[in-house]
Backbone as numpy.savetxt, mean C-alpha at the origin, in Angstrom:
# Nx Ny Nz CAx CAy CAz Cx Cy Cz
-36.09 -7.12 -19.48 -34.92 -7.80 -18.95 -34.11 -6.89 -18.01
-34.82 -5.97 -17.38 -34.12 -5.04 -16.49 -33.47 -5.76 -15.32
-34.13 -6.81 -14.81 -33.55 -7.56 -13.69 -32.26 -8.25 -14.10
-32.26 -8.82 -15.32 -31.05 -9.46 -15.81 -29.94 -8.44 -15.99
-30.27 -7.25 -16.48 -29.27 -6.19 -16.65 -28.64 -5.81 -15.32
-29.47 -5.73 -14.28 -28.95 -5.39 -12.96 -28.01 -6.47 -12.44
-28.35 -7.74 -12.66 -27.49 -8.83 -12.22 -26.17 -8.83 -12.97
-26.24 -8.59 -14.28 -25.02 -8.55 -15.08 -24.11 -7.41 -14.61
-24.71 -6.25 -14.31 -23.93 -5.12 -13.81 -23.26 -5.47 -12.49
-23.98 -6.20 -11.61 -23.40 -6.62 -10.33 -22.24 -7.58 -10.54
-22.41 -8.51 -11.46 -21.35 -9.50 -11.72 -20.10 -8.80 -12.24
-20.29 -7.89 -13.20 -19.14 -7.18 -13.78 -18.45 -6.31 -12.74
-19.23 -5.65 -11.89 -18.66 -4.74 -10.89 -17.86 -5.48 -9.82
-18.29 -6.70 -9.48 -17.62 -7.46 -8.41 -16.69 -8.54 -8.95
-16.40 -8.48 -10.25 -15.56 -9.51 -10.88 -14.08 -9.36 -10.57
-13.67 -8.16 -10.13 -12.25 -7.94 -9.85 -11.41 -7.79 -11.10
-12.03 -7.59 -12.25 -11.28 -7.40 -13.50 -10.69 -5.99 -13.48
-9.37 -5.84 -13.58 -8.76 -4.51 -13.45 -9.18 -3.52 -14.51
-9.34 -3.96 -15.74 -9.63 -3.06 -16.85 -11.13 -2.77 -16.94
-11.49 -1.49 -16.89 -12.90 -1.13 -17.02 -13.42 -1.50 -18.41
-12.56 -1.32 -19.43 -12.95 -1.68 -20.79 -13.29 -3.16 -20.88
-12.46 -4.00 -20.23 -12.72 -5.44 -20.27 -13.98 -5.79 -19.49
-14.25 -5.10 -18.38 -15.49 -5.35 -17.63 -16.71 -5.02 -18.48
-16.61 -3.93 -19.23 -17.72 -3.55 -20.11 -17.91 -4.59 -21.22
-16.80 -5.12 -21.73 -16.89 -6.16 -22.76 -17.55 -7.42 -22.21
-17.17 -7.80 -20.98 -17.78 -8.97 -20.34 -19.28 -8.76 -20.17
-19.66 -7.57 -19.73 -21.08 -7.27 -19.54 -21.83 -7.37 -20.87
-21.23 -6.86 -21.96 -21.88 -6.94 -23.27 -22.01 -8.40 -23.72
-20.98 -9.19 -23.48 -21.03 -10.61 -23.86 -22.14 -11.35 -23.09
-22.26 -11.05 -21.80 -23.32 -11.67 -21.02 -24.70 -11.25 -21.51
-24.86 -9.98 -21.84 -26.15 -9.51 -22.37 -26.47 -10.18 -23.70
-25.44 -10.37 -24.54 -25.64 -11.03 -25.82 -26.12 -12.47 -25.62
-25.54 -13.17 -24.63 -25.97 -14.53 -24.33 -27.43 -14.54 -23.86
-27.78 -13.55 -23.02 -29.16 -13.46 -22.52 -30.12 -13.22 -23.68
-29.75 -12.33 -24.59 -30.61 -12.03 -25.73 -30.78 -13.25 -26.63
-29.69 -14.00 -26.85 -29.78 -15.22 -27.66 -30.69 -16.25 -26.99
-30.52 -16.37 -25.66 -31.36 -17.31 -24.91 -32.83 -16.91 -25.00
-33.10 -15.60 -24.86 -34.48 -15.12 -24.90 -35.09 -15.32 -26.28
-34.28 -15.09 -27.31 -34.79 -15.29 -28.68 -35.16 -16.74 -28.92
-34.30 -17.66 -28.48 -34.59 -19.09 -28.64 -35.83 -19.48 -27.86
-35.97 -18.93 -26.65 -37.12 -19.26 -25.82 -38.41 -18.75 -26.45
-38.38 -17.58 -27.08 -39.57 -17.05 -27.76 -39.98 -17.96 -28.91
-38.99 -18.43 -29.65 -39.29 -19.32 -30.77 -39.92 -20.62 -30.29
-39.60 -21.02 -29.07 -40.17 -22.24 -28.50 -41.54 -21.98 -27.88
-41.99 -20.71 -27.91 -43.33 -20.40 -27.44 -43.43 -19.94 -26.00
-42.34 -19.66 -25.35 -42.39 -19.18 -23.96 -42.78 -17.71 -23.92
-43.55 -17.33 -22.91 -43.94 -15.95 -22.72 -42.82 -15.12 -22.11
-42.98 -13.78 -22.17 -41.93 -12.90 -21.68 -41.67 -13.06 -20.19
-42.76 -13.22 -19.42 -42.59 -13.39 -17.98 -41.84 -14.67 -17.65
-42.19 -15.74 -18.37 -41.52 -17.02 -18.14 -40.05 -16.94 -18.56
-39.80 -16.25 -19.67 -38.42 -16.10 -20.15 -37.57 -15.36 -19.12
-38.16 -14.31 -18.53 -37.40 -13.54 -17.54 -37.08 -14.39 -16.32
-38.05 -15.22 -15.91 -37.80 -16.10 -14.76 -36.70 -17.11 -15.10
-36.70 -17.61 -16.32 -35.68 -18.57 -16.74 -34.29 -17.92 -16.77
-34.25 -16.66 -17.25 -32.96 -15.95 -17.29 -32.44 -15.71 -15.89
-33.31 -15.27 -15.00 -32.89 -15.02 -13.62 -32.43 -16.31 -12.94
-33.09 -17.42 -13.27 -32.69 -18.70 -12.70 -31.29 -19.09 -13.16
-30.93 -18.72 -14.40 -29.59 -19.03 -14.90 -28.52 -18.22 -14.18
-28.93 -17.08 -13.58 -28.01 -16.26 -12.78 -28.31 -16.42 -11.29
-28.66 -17.65 -10.92 -29.10 -17.91 -9.54 -28.02 -17.55 -8.51
-26.75 -17.68 -8.89 -25.64 -17.39 -7.97 -24.69 -16.40 -8.63
-25.06 -15.10 -8.66 -24.19 -14.11 -9.31 -22.81 -14.01 -8.68
-22.72 -14.26 -7.35 -21.42 -14.19 -6.70 -20.48 -15.26 -7.24
-21.05 -16.41 -7.62 -20.22 -17.49 -8.18 -19.67 -17.08 -9.55
-20.53 -16.45 -10.36 -20.06 -15.95 -11.66 -18.90 -14.97 -11.46
-19.08 -14.02 -10.53 -18.06 -13.01 -10.27 -16.77 -13.66 -9.77
-16.91 -14.67 -8.90 -15.72 -15.35 -8.37 -14.95 -16.06 -9.48
-15.68 -16.63 -10.45 -15.02 -17.28 -11.57 -14.22 -16.28 -12.40
-14.81 -15.12 -12.65 -14.08 -14.07 -13.39 -12.87 -13.60 -12.59
-13.05 -13.45 -11.27 -11.94 -13.00 -10.42 -10.77 -13.99 -10.49
-11.07 -15.27 -10.55 -10.02 -16.28 -10.64 -9.30 -16.21 -11.99
-10.06 -16.04 -13.05 -9.48 -15.98 -14.39 -8.54 -14.79 -14.53
-8.92 -13.66 -13.92 -8.15 -12.42 -14.07 -7.26 -12.14 -12.86
-6.92 -13.18 -12.10 -6.13 -12.98 -10.88 -4.73 -12.47 -11.20
-4.11 -12.94 -12.29 -2.75 -12.50 -12.62 -2.74 -11.04 -13.03
-3.72 -10.63 -13.84 -3.79 -9.22 -14.23 -3.98 -8.33 -13.02
-4.82 -8.80 -12.07 -5.06 -8.01 -10.86 -3.80 -7.93 -10.01
-3.04 -9.03 -9.96 -1.79 -9.03 -9.20 -0.78 -8.05 -9.80
-0.72 -7.99 -11.13 0.19 -7.06 -11.79 -0.19 -5.61 -11.49
-1.50 -5.34 -11.47 -1.96 -3.98 -11.16 -1.61 -3.63 -9.72
-1.80 -4.57 -8.80 -1.47 -4.33 -7.39 0.02 -4.07 -7.24
0.83 -4.82 -7.99 2.28 -4.61 -7.92 2.65 -3.22 -8.43
1.99 -2.80 -9.50 2.24 -1.46 -10.03 1.82 -0.39 -9.03
0.69 -0.61 -8.37 0.21 0.33 -7.35 1.21 0.42 -6.20
1.73 -0.75 -5.78 2.72 -0.77 -4.71 3.96 0.01 -5.12
4.46 -0.22 -6.34 5.65 0.49 -6.81 5.44 1.98 -6.91
4.33 2.38 -7.52 4.05 3.81 -7.67 3.85 4.48 -6.31
3.10 3.81 -5.42 2.87 4.38 -4.10 4.15 4.53 -3.30
5.03 3.53 -3.41 6.30 3.58 -2.68 7.19 4.70 -3.19
7.35 4.77 -4.50 8.23 5.81 -5.08 7.69 7.21 -4.79
6.39 7.42 -5.00 5.80 8.73 -4.79 5.90 9.16 -3.32
5.59 8.24 -2.42 5.65 8.57 -0.99 7.09 8.81 -0.53
8.02 7.94 -0.97 9.42 8.10 -0.57 9.98 9.43 -1.08
9.63 9.80 -2.31 10.11 11.06 -2.86 9.58 12.25 -2.06
8.29 12.21 -1.71 7.69 13.32 -0.96 8.30 13.43 0.44
8.43 12.28 1.12 8.99 12.29 2.48 10.44 12.73 2.47
11.23 12.24 1.52 12.65 12.62 1.43 12.79 14.12 1.22
11.97 14.67 0.34 12.04 16.11 0.06 11.77 16.92 1.32
10.74 16.52 2.07 10.39 17.25 3.30 11.49 17.10 4.35
11.95 15.87 4.57 12.96 15.61 5.61 14.25 16.35 5.30
14.73 16.26 4.06 16.01 16.90 3.72 15.90 18.42 3.74
14.74 18.94 3.37 14.54 20.40 3.43 14.57 20.87 4.88
13.91 20.12 5.78 13.90 20.50 7.19 15.28 20.35 7.80
16.00 19.30 7.43 17.35 19.11 7.97 18.31 20.18 7.46
18.14 20.61 6.22 18.98 21.70 5.69 18.72 22.98 6.47
17.45 23.24 6.78 17.13 24.42 7.57 17.69 24.33 8.98
17.62 23.13 9.58 18.18 22.95 10.92 19.69 23.13 10.91
20.34 22.68 9.81 21.80 22.82 9.71 22.20 24.29 9.74
21.42 25.11 9.08 21.70 26.56 9.12 21.64 27.08 10.55
20.65 26.58 11.30 20.51 27.03 12.67 21.69 26.63 13.55
22.36 25.54 13.19 23.52 25.09 13.96 24.84 25.55 13.33
24.74 26.46 12.37 25.94 27.04 11.78 26.65 26.15 10.78
25.94 25.19 10.22 26.54 24.33 9.21 25.96 24.64 7.84
26.73 24.40 6.80 26.27 24.65 5.44 25.31 23.54 5.02
24.09 23.86 4.55 23.15 22.82 4.11 23.72 21.89 3.05
24.51 22.45 2.12 25.10 21.61 1.07 26.02 20.55 1.66
26.74 20.93 2.71 27.64 19.96 3.36 26.85 18.83 4.00
25.72 19.18 4.62 24.90 18.17 5.28 24.27 17.23 4.26
23.70 17.80 3.21 22.99 16.99 2.22 23.93 16.12 1.40
25.20 16.52 1.30 26.16 15.75 0.52 26.86 14.69 1.35
26.50 14.57 2.62 27.20 13.63 3.50 26.71 12.19 3.29
27.51 11.25 3.77 27.16 9.83 3.68 25.90 9.54 4.49
25.73 10.28 5.59 24.55 10.07 6.43 23.26 10.32 5.64
23.27 11.30 4.74 22.09 11.60 3.94 21.75 10.44 3.02
22.77 9.82 2.43 22.55 8.66 1.56 21.95 7.50 2.36
22.44 7.32 3.58 21.90 6.26 4.44 20.45 6.57 4.78
20.17 7.84 5.09 18.80 8.25 5.39 17.87 7.97 4.23
18.32 8.29 3.02 17.49 8.07 1.83 17.16 6.58 1.68
18.15 5.72 1.93 17.92 4.28 1.86 16.94 3.83 2.94
17.10 4.35 4.16 16.19 4.00 5.25 14.77 4.46 4.96
14.64 5.66 4.40 13.31 6.17 4.06 12.64 5.27 3.03
13.39 4.91 1.99 12.82 4.04 0.95 12.41 2.70 1.53
13.25 2.12 2.40 12.93 0.82 3.01 11.70 0.94 3.90
11.61 2.01 4.67 10.47 2.20 5.57 9.19 2.40 4.79
9.25 3.23 3.75 8.06 3.47 2.93 7.61 2.18 2.26
8.56 1.42 1.69 8.21 0.16 1.03 7.55 -0.80 2.02
8.11 -0.88 3.23 7.54 -1.78 4.25 6.16 -1.30 4.69
6.00 0.01 4.85 4.72 0.56 5.30 3.63 0.38 4.24
3.96 0.74 3.00 2.99 0.56 1.91 2.68 -0.92 1.72
3.72 -1.77 1.85 3.50 -3.21 1.76 2.58 -3.71 2.85
2.73 -3.16 4.06 1.88 -3.56 5.18 0.43 -3.18 4.91
0.21 -1.99 4.39 -1.15 -1.58 4.04 -1.74 -2.49 2.97
-0.91 -2.87 1.99 -1.39 -3.74 0.91 -1.71 -5.14 1.44
-0.88 -5.64 2.34 -1.10 -6.98 2.88 -2.40 -7.07 3.67
-2.78 -5.99 4.31 -4.01 -6.01 5.11 -5.24 -6.28 4.27
-5.17 -5.99 2.97 -6.32 -6.22 2.09 -6.57 -7.71 1.84
-5.60 -8.55 2.17 -5.73 -9.98 1.88 -6.34 -10.77 3.03
-6.60 -10.12 4.16 -7.12 -10.83 5.33 -8.48 -10.26 5.74
-9.33 -11.15 6.24 -10.66 -10.74 6.67 -10.73 -10.46 8.17
-9.90 -11.16 8.95 -9.90 -10.98 10.40 -8.45 -10.85 10.89
-8.29 -10.18 12.02 -6.95 -9.96 12.60 -5.97 -9.52 11.52
-6.41 -8.54 10.77 -5.66 -8.14 9.59 -4.27 -7.61 9.92
-4.18 -6.74 10.93 -2.88 -6.13 11.24 -1.87 -7.15 11.78
-2.22 -7.98 12.77 -1.23 -8.96 13.25 -0.76 -9.92 12.14
-1.69 -10.37 11.32 -1.31 -11.29 10.25 -0.42 -10.60 9.22
-0.75 -9.35 8.90 0.06 -8.60 7.93 1.45 -8.35 8.47
1.53 -8.04 9.76 2.84 -7.83 10.38 3.68 -9.10 10.34
3.04 -10.25 10.59 3.77 -11.52 10.57 4.32 -11.80 9.17
3.50 -11.53 8.15 3.96 -11.75 6.77 5.10 -10.78 6.44
4.95 -9.52 6.85 5.99 -8.52 6.57 7.31 -8.91 7.22
7.25 -9.35 8.48 8.48 -9.77 9.17 9.11 -10.95 8.44
8.30 -11.91 8.01 8.82 -13.07 7.30 9.51 -12.66 6.00
8.88 -11.77 5.25 9.47 -11.29 4.00 10.78 -10.57 4.27
10.80 -9.73 5.31 12.00 -8.96 5.64 13.15 -9.88 6.05
12.83 -10.92 6.82 13.87 -11.86 7.25 14.45 -12.61 6.05
13.57 -13.04 5.15 14.04 -13.75 3.96 14.94 -12.85 3.11
14.51 -11.60 2.91 15.31 -10.66 2.12 16.64 -10.36 2.81
16.60 -10.20 4.13 17.83 -9.92 4.87 18.81 -11.09 4.76
18.30 -12.32 4.83 19.17 -13.49 4.67 19.76 -13.54 3.27
18.94 -13.19 2.27 19.43 -13.18 0.89 20.54 -12.15 0.71
20.36 -10.98 1.32 21.39 -9.94 1.26 22.66 -10.41 1.96
22.48 -11.05 3.12 23.64 -11.52 3.88 24.43 -12.56 3.09
23.71 -13.46 2.44 24.38 -14.49 1.63 25.13 -13.87 0.45
24.60 -12.74 -0.03 25.26 -12.05 -1.15 26.39 -11.14 -0.67
26.60 -11.10 0.65 27.66 -10.28 1.20 27.31 -8.81 1.34
26.00 -8.50 1.32 25.54 -7.12 1.43 24.92 -6.88 2.80
25.07 -5.68 3.30 24.44 -5.32 4.58 22.95 -5.09 4.37
22.16 -5.61 5.29 20.70 -5.51 5.13 20.05 -4.87 6.34
20.82 -4.09 7.12 20.27 -3.49 8.32 19.11 -2.54 7.98
19.17 -1.93 6.78 18.10 -1.00 6.40 16.77 -1.73 6.23
16.81 -3.04 5.85 15.58 -3.82 5.72 14.93 -4.03 7.08
15.75 -4.38 8.07 15.23 -4.59 9.42 14.73 -3.27 10.00
15.51 -2.20 9.77 15.12 -0.88 10.24 13.78 -0.46 9.62
13.64 -0.67 8.32 12.41 -0.30 7.63 11.22 -1.10 8.13
11.42 -2.40 8.35 10.34 -3.26 8.84 9.90 -2.81 10.24
10.87 -2.55 11.13 10.55 -2.12 12.49 9.83 -0.77 12.48
10.30 0.15 11.65 9.65 1.46 11.56 8.20 1.33 11.09
7.99 0.52 10.04 6.65 0.37 9.49 5.69 -0.22 10.51
6.14 -1.24 11.23 5.28 -1.86 12.24 4.97 -0.88 13.36
5.98 -0.13 13.80 5.75 0.85 14.87 4.76 1.93 14.42
4.98 2.49 13.23 4.12 3.58 12.76 2.70 3.09 12.50
2.57 1.89 11.97 1.22 1.35 11.73 0.53 1.05 13.07
1.29 0.63 14.07 0.72 0.38 15.40 0.23 1.67 16.03
0.97 2.76 15.82 0.51 4.05 16.33 -0.85 4.42 15.75
-1.02 4.17 14.45 -2.30 4.47 13.81 -3.42 3.62 14.40
-3.07 2.41 14.78 -4.08 1.48 15.29 -4.50 1.83 16.71
-3.55 2.28 17.53 -3.83 2.42 18.96 -3.95 3.88 19.44
-3.49 4.84 18.64 -3.60 6.25 19.03 -4.54 6.95 18.05
-5.61 7.49 18.59 -6.62 8.13 17.74 -6.15 9.50 17.27
-5.55 10.24 18.16 -5.16 11.62 17.86 -3.93 11.68 16.96
-4.01 12.50 15.93 -2.86 12.71 15.06 -1.71 13.37 15.79
-2.02 14.27 16.73 -0.98 14.93 17.50 -0.24 13.93 18.38
-0.99 13.00 18.97 -0.36 11.97 19.81 0.57 11.10 18.98
0.15 10.74 17.76 0.99 9.93 16.90 2.25 10.69 16.50
2.10 11.98 16.25 3.26 12.81 15.89 4.26 12.87 17.04
3.77 13.09 18.26 4.65 13.15 19.43 5.34 11.80 19.65
4.57 10.71 19.53 5.14 9.38 19.74 6.21 9.06 18.70
5.94 9.41 17.44 6.91 9.14 16.38 8.18 9.96 16.58
8.01 11.22 16.96 9.17 12.08 17.18 10.01 11.57 18.35
9.34 11.16 19.43 10.05 10.63 20.60 10.76 9.32 20.26
10.10 8.48 19.49 10.67 7.18 19.11 11.97 7.37 18.32
11.95 8.24 17.33 13.15 8.43 16.53 14.20 9.26 17.28
13.74 10.11 18.21 14.69 10.81 19.06 15.49 9.85 19.92
14.80 8.83 20.46 15.49 7.81 21.26 16.44 6.99 20.39
16.01 6.70 19.16 16.89 6.02 18.21 18.16 6.85 18.02
17.97 8.16 17.82 19.11 9.04 17.59 20.06 9.05 18.78
19.49 9.12 19.98 20.33 9.13 21.19 21.13 7.83 21.31
20.48 6.71 20.97 21.17 5.42 21.04 22.34 5.37 20.05
22.06 5.77 18.81 23.12 5.71 17.80 24.24 6.70 18.10
23.90 7.84 18.69 24.94 8.80 19.06 25.87 8.21 20.11
25.28 7.38 20.99 26.08 6.79 22.07 26.96 5.64 21.59
26.49 4.88 20.59 27.23 3.68 20.18 28.11 3.89 18.96
27.78 4.89 18.13 28.57 5.11 16.93 29.81 5.95 17.25
30.83 5.86 16.41 32.03 6.71 16.62 31.64 8.18 16.62
32.29 8.96 17.46 32.00 10.38 17.57 32.30 11.11 16.26
31.45 12.06 15.95 31.66 12.89 14.76 31.68 14.35 15.18
31.80 15.21 14.19 31.83 16.65 14.48 30.46 17.20 14.82
29.43 16.39 14.67 28.06 16.83 14.93 27.80 16.80 16.44
27.21 17.87 16.96 26.89 17.91 18.39 25.67 17.03 18.68
25.49 16.68 19.97 24.36 15.86 20.36 23.04 16.55 20.02
22.94 17.85 20.29 21.70 18.56 20.02 21.36 18.54 18.53
22.37 18.77 17.67 22.13 18.76 16.23 21.73 17.36 15.77
22.36 16.37 16.36 22.06 14.98 16.02 20.62 14.62 16.38
20.21 15.02 17.59 18.86 14.71 18.05 17.81 15.45 17.23
18.10 16.70 16.87 17.16 17.46 16.03 16.99 16.77 14.69
18.11 16.29 14.12 18.05 15.60 12.84 17.16 14.36 12.93
17.30 13.60 14.01 16.48 12.40 14.17 15.03 12.74 14.48
14.81 13.80 15.22 13.43 14.23 15.49 12.73 14.63 14.19
13.48 15.27 13.29 12.93 15.62 11.98 12.54 14.35 11.22
13.36 13.30 11.37 13.01 12.02 10.75 11.67 11.52 11.28
11.45 11.69 12.59 10.17 11.27 13.17 9.00 12.03 12.57
9.18 13.35 12.42 8.13 14.17 11.79 7.89 13.70 10.35
9.00 13.44 9.64 8.88 13.00 8.26 8.17 11.66 8.14
8.47 10.73 9.04 7.82 9.43 8.98 6.34 9.51 9.37
6.01 10.41 10.30 4.60 10.62 10.60 3.88 11.16 9.35
4.53 12.09 8.67 3.97 12.61 7.42 3.83 11.49 6.39
4.78 10.56 6.41 4.73 9.43 5.48 3.43 8.64 5.63
2.99 8.43 6.88 1.76 7.66 7.09 0.56 8.36 6.46
0.56 9.70 6.49 -0.55 10.45 5.89 -0.47 10.40 4.37
0.73 10.64 3.83 0.91 10.62 2.38 0.68 9.21 1.83
1.26 8.21 2.50 1.12 6.84 2.04 -0.32 6.38 2.01
-1.07 6.71 3.06 -2.48 6.32 3.11 -3.27 7.01 2.01
-2.99 8.30 1.77 -3.70 9.05 0.73 -3.41 8.48 -0.65
-2.12 8.27 -0.96 -1.75 7.74 -2.27 -2.29 6.33 -2.44
-2.21 5.54 -1.37 -2.74 4.18 -1.45 -4.23 4.15 -1.74
-5.00 5.05 -1.07 -6.44 5.10 -1.32 -6.73 5.53 -2.75
-5.99 6.54 -3.23 -6.24 7.05 -4.57 -5.95 6.00 -5.64
-4.84 5.27 -5.47 -4.47 4.28 -6.47 -5.32 3.02 -6.34
-5.53 2.55 -5.11 -6.28 1.32 -4.90 -7.77 1.51 -5.25
-8.24 2.74 -5.13 -9.63 3.02 -5.47 -9.94 2.77 -6.94
-8.93 2.74 -7.75 -9.11 2.49 -9.18 -9.12 1.00 -9.50
-8.85 0.17 -8.49 -8.83 -1.29 -8.71 -10.06 -1.91 -8.09
-10.94 -2.53 -8.89 -12.15 -3.15 -8.33 -11.80 -4.34 -7.46
-12.58 -4.54 -6.41 -12.34 -5.65 -5.50 -13.20 -6.85 -5.90
-12.63 -8.06 -5.85 -13.42 -9.25 -6.22 -14.43 -9.59 -5.12
């Protein structure tokens, strides 16, 4: 029954069941059914070759068996994906924040400012919120791409924009500012587009740094003047660009590591 064992292994592997223990249990149950069927067939006088052909015929469409299991365990798989999204977002946001704030503290020293003063400012809290929103949107965009077979990036971007608009409206109705949601969505789409259209990592780094530098120049021009000089302001935003480029590398790595543990249906 080696052929039947191979088919059962294929069904279990492509079933999309998140738990390896449960996949092994399903495989054992299927083998038990095959053994019971073979025993009954022997009692009826069928030969071993004929029994094997009958067993294989019962598994005529292994993909259909796997699809049925995938449907049954769809909720468990969704919960695992949600956990992967949460873990990936938190881990990536923490890593990017640590790098960005460390670099900004070092830059503050270069401009004669105390790092503690910079890190304790309201701007740092806003940055932390923006980083979290951007990471969540970026990791979400990567996750959404797994649900489409063609034109994955445009479709994922459309879904991400729709989700961001709905959340922003909900925040607005609750009387809360939601600019960080729009900022995070725009950043994620821009950074993911760089990955799609620029092959070189150096080119993506330069583009991200320039993009956030322009953002910084715009905000410096429209926001009320502060004690921070234009050069210090632009350096701070350029560091954000470097940090967000690093985010794409960290996010992709963490996403691959976590998603690799989830079987695909």
